GULO-363524 format. One line per field, with one value per residue (C-alpha): residue number from 1; x, y, z. Coordinates in Angstrom, 1 decimal, always signed. Example, Ala and Ser with C-alpha at 12.3 -4.5 7.8 and 13.67 -1.06 7.14 Angstrom:
// residues 2
i: (1:2)
u: (+12.3:+13.7)
v: (-4.5:-1.1)
w: (+7.8:+7.1)
***
This chain:
// residues 468
i: (1:2:3:4:5:6:7:8:9:10:11:12:13:14:15:16:17:18:19:20:21:22:23:24:25:26:27:28:29:30:31:32:33:34:35:36:37:38:39:40:41:42:43:44:45:46:47:48:49:50:51:52:53:54:55:56:57:58:59:60:61:62:63:64:65:66:67:68:69:70:71:72:73:74:75:76:77:78:79:80:81:82:83:84:85:86:87:88:89:90:91:92:93:94:95:96:97:98:99:100:101:102:103:104:105:106:107:108:109:110:111:112:113:114:115:116:117:118:119:120:121:122:123:124:125:126:127:128:129:130:131:132:133:134:135:136:137:138:139:140:141:142:143:144:145:146:147:148:149:150:151:152:153:154:155:156:157:158:159:160:161:162:163:164:165:166:167:168:169:170:171:172:173:174:175:176:177:178:179:180:181:182:183:184:185:186:187:188:189:190:191:192:193:194:195:196:197:198:199:200:201:202:203:204:205:206:207:208:209:210:211:212:213:214:215:216:217:218:219:220:221:222:223:224:225:226:227:228:229:230:231:232:233:234:235:236:237:238:239:240:241:242:243:244:245:246:247:248:249:250:251:252:253:254:255:256:257:258:259:260:261:262:263:264:265:266:267:268:269:270:271:272:273:274:275:276:277:278:279:280:281:282:283:284:285:286:287:288:289:290:291:292:293:294:295:296:297:298:299:300:301:302:303:304:305:306:307:308:309:310:311:312:313:314:315:316:317:318:319:320:321:322:323:324:325:326:327:328:329:330:331:332:333:334:335:336:337:338:339:340:341:342:343:344:345:346:347:348:349:350:351:352:353:354:355:356:357:358:359:360:361:362:363:364:365:366:367:368:369:370:371:372:373:374:375:376:377:378:379:380:381:382:383:384:385:386:387:388:389:390:391:392:393:394:395:396:397:398:399:400:401:402:403:404:405:406:407:408:409:410:411:412:413:414:415:416:417:418:419:420:421:422:423:424:425:426:427:428:429:430:431:432:433:434:435:436:437:438:439:440:441:442:443:444:445:446:447:448:449:450:451:452:453:454:455:456:457:458:459:460:461:462:463:464:465:466:467:468)
u: (-43.5:-40.8:-39.5:-43.0:-43.6:-40.3:-41.3:-44.6:-42.7:-40.4:-43.3:-45.1:-42.1:-41.7:-38.0:-35.4:-33.9:-30.6:-32.4:-34.4:-31.3:-29.5:-32.5:-32.7:-29.0:-29.4:-32.4:-30.3:-27.5:-29.5:-33.0:-36.3:-38.9:-38.2:-40.1:-38.2:-34.9:-36.0:-36.8:-33.5:-31.6:-33.7:-35.0:-38.7:-40.6:-43.2:-45.8:-44.8:-44.7:-48.1:-49.7:-48.3:-49.8:-53.1:-54.5:-58.2:-59.5:-60.5:-64.2:-64.5:-66.0:-66.1:-67.1:-63.5:-62.3:-64.6:-62.7:-66.0:-67.6:-70.6:-72.7:-72.1:-73.0:-76.1:-77.3:-76.6:-78.4:-81.5:-81.8:-81.6:-84.2:-86.5:-86.4:-86.8:-89.6:-89.4:-86.0:-83.8:-80.1:-78.9:-81.1:-79.6:-76.1:-76.6:-77.5:-74.9:-72.1:-71.3:-71.0:-73.7:-71.7:-71.2:-74.9:-76.0:-74.3:-76.0:-79.5:-78.9:-78.5:-81.6:-83.7:-82.6:-83.7:-86.9:-86.3:-86.7:-88.4:-88.6:-91.6:-91.2:-88.8:-88.9:-86.1:-84.2:-81.1:-81.0:-80.4:-84.0:-85.5:-87.6:-87.4:-89.5:-88.9:-91.1:-92.7:-90.1:-87.5:-89.0:-89.1:-85.4:-84.5:-86.2:-84.1:-80.9:-81.9:-82.4:-78.8:-77.4:-79.4:-76.7:-78.3:-75.5:-73.0:-71.1:-68.0:-64.4:-62.2:-60.0:-56.8:-57.9:-58.5:-55.1:-53.4:-55.2:-54.3:-50.7:-50.7:-52.3:-50.1:-49.9:-46.1:-46.3:-47.6:-45.4:-46.1:-44.3:-43.4:-45.6:-48.6:-48.1:-47.7:-50.8:-52.9:-51.8:-51.9:-55.4:-53.9:-51.3:-48.5:-44.9:-42.1:-40.6:-43.8:-44.3:-40.8:-41.7:-45.2:-44.1:-41.5:-43.7:-46.6:-44.4:-42.9:-46.3:-45.3:-47.3:-47.3:-47.7:-49.2:-49.1:-49.4:-51.7:-55.4:-57.0:-54.0:-55.0:-53.9:-57.2:-57.3:-53.7:-54.6:-57.6:-55.6:-53.1:-56.0:-56.8:-53.3:-53.1:-52.8:-54.7:-57.6:-57.9:-60.3:-62.3:-64.5:-68.1:-67.5:-65.1:-65.5:-63.2:-63.7:-67.1:-68.3:-69.2:-67.6:-68.7:-65.9:-67.1:-68.8:-70.4:-69.8:-66.0:-65.4:-66.0:-66.7:-65.4:-66.1:-63.9:-61.3:-62.2:-65.5:-67.5:-67.3:-63.5:-63.7:-64.9:-68.0:-67.5:-64.9:-65.6:-63.2:-62.8:-60.5:-57.9:-60.0:-59.8:-61.2:-61.3:-62.2:-62.4:-63.6:-66.1:-63.3:-63.2:-61.1:-64.2:-64.2:-61.0:-62.7:-65.1:-68.7:-70.9:-74.7:-76.5:-79.7:-78.3:-75.6:-72.8:-69.9:-69.1:-65.4:-63.4:-62.2:-58.6:-60.0:-62.0:-58.8:-56.5:-54.5:-55.5:-55.4:-56.5:-56.8:-57.0:-58.1:-58.0:-55.8:-55.9:-59.5:-61.2:-63.1:-60.2:-56.6:-54.3:-51.9:-54.6:-54.6:-50.8:-50.7:-53.3:-51.4:-47.8:-47.3:-49.5:-47.6:-44.3:-45.1:-48.0:-50.1:-53.1:-55.1:-58.9:-61.2:-64.5:-67.1:-66.4:-63.0:-61.0:-58.2:-56.6:-54.2:-55.0:-52.7:-52.4:-51.6:-52.5:-51.0:-51.9:-52.0:-52.3:-53.4:-53.4:-53.1:-51.9:-48.1:-46.9:-44.9:-48.0:-49.8:-47.3:-43.9:-40.6:-40.9:-44.1:-42.7:-39.7:-41.9:-43.5:-40.8:-42.4:-43.4:-44.5:-45.4:-48.2:-47.5:-49.2:-48.9:-46.5:-48.0:-47.5:-49.2:-52.0:-52.5:-52.6:-55.2:-57.3:-57.1:-58.1:-61.1:-62.3:-61.9:-63.7:-66.7:-66.8:-65.6:-63.3:-60.1:-59.1:-55.5:-56.1:-58.8:-56.6:-53.7:-56.1:-57.1:-53.5:-52.4:-55.5:-56.4:-53.7:-50.7:-52.4:-54.1:-51.2:-53.3:-51.6:-52.4:-54.4:-55.1:-58.8:-59.4:-59.8:-62.5:-64.4:-64.1:-65.3:-68.1:-69.3:-69.2:-71.3:-73.8:-74.4:-74.7:-77.2:-79.3:-79.4:-80.1:-76.9:-73.9:-71.0:-68.1:-64.8:-64.9:-63.5:-67.0:-67.5:-64.2:-65.0:-68.4:-66.8:-63.9:-66.3:-68.5:-65.7:-63.3:-64.1:-63.0:-60.8)
v: (-60.2:-57.7:-60.1:-60.6:-56.9:-56.5:-58.9:-57.0:-53.8:-55.5:-57.0:-53.7:-52.0:-49.6:-50.7:-52.6:-55.9:-54.2:-51.4:-54.0:-55.9:-52.7:-51.8:-55.2:-55.1:-51.7:-53.0:-55.9:-53.6:-50.7:-52.1:-50.3:-51.1:-51.9:-48.8:-46.5:-48.0:-47.5:-43.9:-43.3:-44.6:-42.4:-45.3:-44.2:-41.2:-41.0:-40.5:-43.5:-45.7:-44.4:-45.0:-48.6:-49.4:-47.9:-49.6:-49.7:-53.2:-53.3:-54.1:-57.5:-57.6:-61.4:-64.2:-65.4:-62.0:-62.2:-65.3:-67.0:-69.9:-69.1:-71.6:-69.7:-66.4:-67.9:-69.2:-65.9:-64.1:-66.3:-65.6:-61.9:-61.9:-64.0:-61.2:-58.5:-60.1:-57.7:-56.1:-54.7:-55.5:-52.1:-52.7:-56.1:-54.8:-52.2:-55.0:-57.6:-55.1:-57.0:-55.5:-55.8:-58.1:-60.6:-60.5:-60.9:-64.3:-65.3:-64.1:-66.0:-69.2:-68.5:-67.8:-71.1:-72.9:-70.9:-69.4:-65.8:-64.3:-61.0:-59.0:-56.0:-53.4:-49.7:-50.1:-52.8:-52.5:-55.2:-52.7:-51.5:-54.9:-55.7:-59.3:-61.3:-64.5:-67.5:-69.9:-72.6:-69.9:-69.0:-72.7:-73.1:-69.9:-71.1:-74.3:-72.2:-69.8:-72.8:-73.7:-70.2:-67.0:-64.6:-61.9:-59.3:-58.2:-60.9:-62.0:-61.7:-64.8:-65.3:-65.0:-61.6:-60.5:-61.8:-60.0:-56.7:-56.9:-57.4:-54.6:-52.2:-53.3:-51.2:-51.4:-49.2:-46.2:-43.1:-40.8:-37.5:-35.8:-32.9:-35.1:-36.6:-33.2:-31.9:-34.9:-34.6:-30.8:-30.8:-33.1:-32.2:-34.6:-34.1:-33.9:-37.1:-39.0:-37.6:-38.7:-42.3:-42.4:-41.3:-44.0:-46.6:-45.9:-45.7:-49.1:-50.8:-53.1:-53.8:-51.1:-51.6:-48.6:-48.9:-46.7:-45.6:-45.3:-42.0:-40.5:-40.8:-44.2:-44.8:-41.3:-41.7:-45.0:-43.5:-40.5:-42.9:-44.4:-40.9:-40.3:-43.5:-42.1:-43.0:-45.2:-48.9:-51.2:-53.7:-56.4:-56.7:-60.4:-63.1:-66.7:-69.3:-73.0:-72.5:-70.5:-66.8:-64.6:-61.0:-58.6:-55.0:-53.8:-50.3:-50.4:-50.8:-49.3:-45.7:-45.6:-42.7:-41.4:-43.0:-40.8:-42.2:-42.8:-45.9:-47.5:-47.8:-49.8:-53.3:-52.5:-55.6:-53.5:-50.5:-47.7:-47.0:-45.2:-47.4:-49.3:-48.8:-51.8:-51.3:-54.0:-53.7:-55.9:-57.6:-59.1:-62.9:-65.3:-66.3:-63.0:-63.9:-66.8:-66.8:-66.5:-69.0:-68.3:-71.6:-69.9:-67.6:-70.2:-67.8:-66.4:-63.0:-62.1:-62.1:-58.9:-59.2:-59.6:-56.3:-54.6:-55.7:-52.8:-50.7:-50.6:-53.1:-51.7:-54.0:-51.6:-52.4:-55.4:-57.9:-57.1:-59.3:-62.4:-64.6:-65.2:-62.7:-65.6:-67.2:-64.2:-64.1:-67.7:-67.1:-64.1:-64.8:-66.3:-63.8:-60.8:-62.2:-63.8:-61.5:-64.5:-66.0:-69.2:-69.6:-72.6:-73.2:-75.4:-77.9:-78.5:-76.6:-74.5:-71.6:-68.8:-65.1:-62.0:-60.5:-57.0:-54.5:-52.2:-53.8:-51.6:-53.1:-50.6:-51.5:-50.0:-53.2:-53.7:-55.4:-58.1:-59.1:-59.7:-61.2:-62.9:-61.7:-63.8:-61.9:-58.4:-59.1:-59.4:-56.0:-53.7:-50.5:-50.2:-46.7:-45.7:-43.1:-41.6:-39.0:-35.4:-32.9:-30.0:-27.7:-30.3:-30.7:-26.9:-26.7:-29.4:-27.7:-24.4:-26.0:-27.8:-24.6:-22.7:-25.4:-25.2:-21.4:-21.4:-18.6:-20.0:-18.6:-19.2:-18.7:-21.4:-23.7:-23.2:-24.0:-27.2:-28.3:-27.3:-28.2:-31.4:-33.0:-32.1:-32.3:-35.6:-36.9:-37.6:-38.2:-35.8:-37.5:-36.2:-37.1:-35.2:-31.7:-32.8:-34.7:-31.9:-29.3:-31.5:-31.8:-28.1:-27.6:-30.3:-28.6:-25.2:-26.4:-28.1:-24.8:-22.7:-20.7:-20.0:-22.3:-20.7:-21.9:-21.3:-23.0:-24.2:-25.7:-27.5:-28.8:-30.2:-31.8:-33.3:-34.7:-36.3:-37.6:-39.2:-42.0:-41.5:-44.3)
w: (-17.1:-18.0:-20.6:-21.9:-22.2:-23.9:-26.6:-27.0:-27.5:-30.0:-31.9:-32.0:-33.5:-30.5:-30.0:-31.8:-30.6:-29.7:-27.8:-25.8:-24.9:-23.8:-21.6:-20.1:-19.3:-17.7:-15.7:-14.5:-13.3:-11.9:-11.3:-12.0:-14.6:-18.2:-19.4:-17.2:-18.4:-22.1:-21.2:-19.5:-22.5:-24.8:-26.9:-26.4:-25.3:-22.5:-25.2:-27.2:-24.1:-22.9:-26.3:-26.4:-22.9:-23.8:-26.9:-27.5:-28.3:-32.0:-32.8:-34.3:-37.8:-38.2:-35.9:-35.8:-34.5:-31.5:-30.3:-29.7:-31.4:-33.7:-31.7:-28.5:-30.1:-31.6:-28.2:-26.5:-29.3:-29.0:-25.3:-25.9:-28.7:-26.6:-24.0:-26.6:-28.7:-31.6:-32.5:-35.1:-35.5:-34.1:-31.0:-30.6:-31.1:-28.3:-25.9:-26.9:-27.7:-30.9:-34.4:-37.0:-39.3:-36.5:-35.5:-39.1:-39.1:-35.8:-37.1:-40.3:-38.4:-36.2:-39.3:-40.9:-37.7:-37.9:-34.4:-35.7:-38.7:-40.4:-39.3:-41.5:-42.9:-43.9:-46.4:-48.2:-45.8:-43.2:-40.4:-40.9:-40.8:-37.7:-36.5:-34.1:-32.2:-33.1:-30.7:-31.4:-30.8:-27.4:-26.4:-27.3:-25.5:-22.4:-22.4:-22.9:-20.1:-17.8:-18.5:-17.9:-17.2:-18.4:-20.6:-20.7:-23.3:-25.1:-23.2:-24.4:-24.4:-21.3:-23.3:-24.6:-21.1:-19.9:-22.7:-22.0:-18.3:-19.1:-21.6:-19.1:-16.2:-13.1:-13.5:-16.6:-14.7:-14.5:-11.5:-11.1:-7.9:-8.9:-9.3:-5.8:-4.2:-6.0:-4.8:-1.2:-1.1:+0.7:+3.4:+6.1:+5.1:+6.0:+3.4:+4.8:+4.2:+0.7:-0.1:+0.8:-0.8:-4.3:-5.0:-3.3:-5.7:-8.8:-8.0:-8.4:-5.5:-2.3:+0.5:+4.2:+6.0:+9.8:+12.9:+15.6:+14.7:+13.6:+11.8:+8.1:+6.9:+5.1:+3.7:+2.4:+0.8:-0.9:-2.1:-3.7:-5.6:-7.0:-8.3:-10.4:-13.9:-17.0:-17.9:-18.7:-20.6:-18.5:-20.1:-19.1:-18.9:-19.9:-21.1:-19.5:-19.7:-21.3:-18.3:-18.2:-15.5:-15.1:-14.4:-14.9:-11.7:-11.5:-7.7:-8.1:-11.5:-12.8:-16.5:-18.5:-22.0:-24.6:-26.3:-29.7:-31.4:-30.2:-33.6:-33.2:-30.0:-29.1:-27.0:-25.0:-23.1:-20.9:-20.5:-16.8:-14.4:-12.9:-10.3:-6.6:-4.5:-0.7:+1.8:+5.6:+8.5:+6.2:+4.0:+3.8:+1.8:+0.0:-1.7:-3.5:-5.2:-8.2:-6.9:-8.7:-8.5:-8.6:-9.8:-12.5:-13.3:-14.1:-12.1:-10.6:-10.8:-7.6:-6.0:-7.2:-10.8:-10.3:-9.0:-11.8:-13.3:-10.2:-6.4:-3.8:-0.3:+2.7:+5.4:+9.1:+8.2:+11.1:+12.1:+9.5:+10.4:+9.5:+10.7:+9.0:+8.4:+6.2:+3.9:+3.8:+2.8:+0.1:-1.3:-0.7:-4.2:-6.1:-4.5:-5.5:-8.9:-9.9:-10.8:-9.0:-9.4:-9.5:-9.9:-11.6:-9.9:-12.7:-11.1:-13.8:-12.4:-14.3:-13.6:-13.9:-13.8:-10.3:-11.5:-8.8:-6.2:-2.9:+0.2:+3.7:+6.3:+10.0:+13.5:+14.9:+15.4:+12.1:+13.9:+15.8:+12.5:+10.1:+10.1:+8.7:+5.6:+4.6:+5.6:+3.5:+0.4:+1.2:-0.1:+1.2:+4.9:+5.8:+9.3:+9.7:+13.1:+15.3:+13.9:+15.4:+17.3:+14.2:+12.0:+14.4:+14.6:+10.8:+10.6:+13.3:+11.4:+8.1:+9.7:+11.2:+8.0:+6.0:+8.5:+8.7:+12.3:+13.5:+14.8:+18.2:+19.2:+23.0:+22.9:+20.9:+23.4:+26.2:+24.4:+24.1:+27.7:+29.7:+27.9:+25.8:+28.0:+31.4:+30.6:+28.6:+25.5:+22.1:+19.3:+16.6:+13.1:+13.3:+16.6:+15.1:+12.7:+15.4:+18.0:+15.5:+14.3:+18.0:+18.4:+15.3:+16.3:+19.7:+18.2:+15.5:+18.2:+20.2:+17.2:+17.7:+15.4:+16.3:+18.2:+19.3:+23.1:+26.1:+27.1:+23.6:+23.8:+27.3:+26.1:+23.0:+24.9:+27.6:+24.9:+22.7:+25.1:+27.4:+31.0:+32.3)
***
């Protein structure tokens, strides 16, 4: 991929051939990403690099520029107008996310076939014309809907999607130490751990978070998602092998306002924050395949498609309803080559970019889950251990302050001495939150203000921990 991106930078006039060769040679000797080597050599600035990797898709003004066949656009248009009944070109454009010049061509074909007709107009300009679908048009639309019920924005060609994913690659992100510190400031995280997280995220490579339960692995993974910089363009849907696959998902993707006017962007694409997809115990291998709906007769994109250019978190790894080795076998090639393979129900198989930062989070001993061959491919393995006493106290104070509960040192010391040390219980980062929550619940039930007392601690401890 680095060679491919290098050629893109060369073709875009960002660097010269000699500069590219020098950066590739430096990369071969010292490692790191191509962009960082170009920066180190002073061939490009951060602004130039960021601008190159964040290009808005240009709105197509002709049918050829859409990358779609006119017949496909005509069929999709007819299904839309059958649903609308009466419509204007701007109304149709808003639904199909295609420009007026493109839709004029489609409507011209439909008028010649007598599937739509002009109902009226307030001015001579076509944008003011009101069209209506005819009875033959409704009949033809019903036949098309029986073949495929998709009625969303026009899709983009698969090659355009692949190109955009490669252009917006997660490997192009630049994360500063200041940004990492700022994101993790609300959490109690040691300097040693921060020193590991920063480089791991900047690498764009898979990360393995492991350690005892209740110490913030999931929170750390989610925080990493919040520090991913920039925005990306995600298509509403793509067209591959003549089949429609929806990609944009409001559940997984957060749309943002575009930085430029809507007229300057292909509306088939949505500007979103870099995606964060998280799965837990419900995760199955089936979710990594395209989901074909036999009733609607189009596909929903797989999870790794929705996570492209962003973050994919496998939480509670090892507790899914599948053998961990099955997932490893499924992903061992994508993690290494950054390419995955998907299949259509027609039997067609195609490769897609696997461009995402994958985080595996588990409280199971890694060697009990995976073999050495897999761990070797995970460059960054970070243990999230029990907090120290000082860290635990800081967490406890923060939780008390957040909930308006006065922190009393003598009660805290009683908690440590009488329970943790006497009963030989490990300190967990989640304990302060859960203990304070219990105290607040009891106080609210009794109609009293919550207080940190020995009696409240005893009640919380007795309810929270299971006696063995």
